[in-house]
C-alpha positions in Angstrom: 95.0 89.0 99.6 93.5 91.0 102.0 95.7 93.1 104.6 93.8 94.4 107.9 94.7 97.2 110.2 96.3 95.8 113.1 97.8 98.2 115.2 97.7 101.8 116.2 100.3 103.1 113.1 97.9 101.3 110.7 95.2 103.2 111.9 96.7 106.1 112.0 98.2 106.1 108.6 95.0 105.1 107.2 93.2 107.6 108.9 95.7 110.5 107.4 95.0 108.9 104.0 91.0 108.5 104.4 91.0 112.4 105.4 93.2 113.2 102.9 91.0 111.5 99.9 87.8 113.1 101.6 89.3 116.6 101.3 90.1 116.2 97.6 86.8 114.5 97.0 85.1 116.2 93.8 81.4 115.1 92.9 81.7 115.7 89.3 84.8 112.9 89.4 84.2 109.9 87.3 82.7 107.5 90.3 83.6 104.2 88.7 87.5 105.1 88.2 87.2 106.5 92.0 85.5 103.9 92.9 87.9 101.3 91.2 90.7 103.2 92.6 89.9 103.3 96.4 88.9 99.5 96.5 91.6 98.3 98.3 91.8 101.1 101.2 87.8 100.3 101.4 88.6 96.6 102.0 91.2 97.0 104.1 88.3 99.3 106.9 85.7 97.2 105.7 84.4 94.7 108.1 81.4 92.5 106.3 80.1 89.5 108.2 78.2 87.0 105.4 75.0 88.0 104.8 75.3 91.6 107.0 76.0 95.1 105.7 79.6 95.9 106.4 80.8 98.2 108.7 84.2 100.5 109.0 86.8 99.0 111.4 87.6 102.4 112.8 88.3 101.8 116.6 91.2 100.9 117.8 92.6 100.4 121.7 89.5 102.8 122.4 90.1 105.6 120.0 87.7 105.9 117.1 89.6 107.1 114.1 87.0 109.6 112.4 88.2 109.9 108.8 88.5 106.2 108.2 84.8 106.1 109.4 84.1 109.0 107.2 85.5 107.7 103.9 83.6 104.2 104.7 80.1 105.8 105.0 81.6 107.8 101.6 82.5 105.0 99.4 79.7 102.6 100.5 77.2 105.0 99.7 79.0 106.0 96.2 79.5 101.9 95.5 76.1 101.8 96.2 74.8 104.2 93.9 77.0 103.4 91.1 77.5 99.8 91.3 74.9 99.6 88.4 77.5 101.2 86.3 80.2 99.4 86.9 
């Protein structure tokens, strides 16, 4: 079951989590494990209409949650780069 962000506290909490993930990101980590570990979070913030590329659900009530957007970009890049290895 996919859980979506729906209220301000969901966005604030996810933004803080994404900030922490980005801060602790280590390029030398096993990317397959990193992608697996954060797949659920990515699925929560990813909006992907059928046949179109995904975008970050990083705006709520006129506020952009910067770290949600940055995490989405980082995850998308790593997933694309390492998807053949998974």
